[in-house]
C-alpha positions in Angstrom: 10.3 6.5 12.0 11.0 8.4 8.8 9.9 7.7 5.5 11.3 6.9 2.8 10.4 9.2 0.5 11.8 7.7 -3.6 9.3 5.3 -2.7 6.2 8.0 -1.6 7.2 9.6 -4.8 7.5 6.8 -6.9 3.9 5.6 -5.8 2.2 9.1 -6.8 4.6 8.8 -10.3 1.6 5.6 -10.4 -1.6 6.6 -8.9 -1.7 10.1 -10.7 -4.0 9.0 -13.1 -6.0 7.4 -10.8 -8.8 9.5 -10.0 -9.3 11.7 -6.5 -5.9 10.3 -5.2 -4.3 12.3 -1.9 -2.2 11.9 0.0 -1.8 12.4 3.9 0.8 11.9 6.6 0.4 8.7 9.1 1.2 5.4 11.9 5.5 7.6 11.2 4.5 7.2 7.6 2.8 8.6 4.0 -0.6 7.0 3.1 -2.1 7.4 -0.2 -5.9 7.4 -0.6 -8.9 6.8 -3.3 -12.2 7.8 -3.1 -11.3 8.9 1.1 -10.4 5.2 1.3 -6.5 4.1 1.8 -5.2 2.3 -0.5 -1.4 2.1 -0.3 1.3 4.0 2.1 5.0 4.5 2.9 6.5 2.7 6.8 10.1 3.5 6.3 11.5 1.9 3.3 8.4 -0.6 2.8 5.5 -0.8 0.8 1.9 -0.8 3.3 -1.3 -2.2 1.3 -4.2 -2.7 0.8 -5.3 -5.8 -0.2 -9.1 -7.5 1.7 -8.7 -9.9 3.1 -9.2 -12.8 0.9 -6.1 -10.8 -1.0 -4.2 -9.9 1.5 -3.6 -13.9 2.5 -2.8 -15.0 -0.7 -0.4 -12.0 -1.2 1.2 -13.5 2.3 2.4 -16.4 0.2 5.1 -14.0 -2.1 8.2 -13.3 -0.7 8.6 -10.9 0.8 5.4 -9.7 2.3 4.0 -10.4 5.4 1.6 -8.5 8.2 1.1 -5.2 8.4 1.7 -5.3 11.9 2.0 -2.1 14.1 0.1 -3.1 18.1 1.9 -7.1 18.2 -2.3 -7.5 16.3 -1.7 -7.7 12.7 -4.3 -5.6 10.4 -6.1 -7.8 8.9 -6.6 -7.2 4.5 -3.2 -5.4 4.4 0.4 -6.1 3.9 4.1 -4.8 4.2 5.8 -5.5 1.4 9.2 -5.1 1.4 11.3 -3.0 -1.2 12.5 -6.6 -3.0 9.3 -7.6 -4.3 8.6 -4.4 -6.2 12.3 -2.8 -7.2 11.1 -2.0 -10.4 7.9 0.3 -11.5 5.8 -2.7 -12.8 6.5 -4.9 -9.7 5.2 -1.7 -7.7 2.8 -0.6 -9.4 0.9 -4.4 -10.0 0.6 -4.3 -6.6 -0.6 -0.8 -6.3 -3.7 -1.8 -8.8 -3.9 -5.0 -6.5 -4.7 -1.6 -3.6 -6.6 0.0 -6.7 -8.8 -3.5 -6.6 -9.6 -3.7 -3.4 -10.4 -0.5 -2.0 -12.5 0.9 -6.0 -15.4 -1.8 -4.3 -15.3 0.2 -1.2 -17.8 3.0 -0.2 -16.4 6.5 -1.5 -15.6 8.6 1.6 
């Protein structure tokens, strides 16, 4: 599956000042890591976010957000955000900040 290079570039630009970030091809798309932990990804035109269990459940109440499910079993703590929910850089930045907040609680890899 192809992924949106435009969205990938936006994620990279908005997270460039975060410090120890990296990109890695996974899931047929690209994932973004902070201190060695995945916090976001781009799959098709959608954004994948690692929010932690509680924040992911809360995010699922937002329009354009659904469980992250590649295998028929949703991944706990992860969500998929569809394009209308992150149309501008401000909205995308807010979603990415939520993921960063969770990943910063994890040990560095």
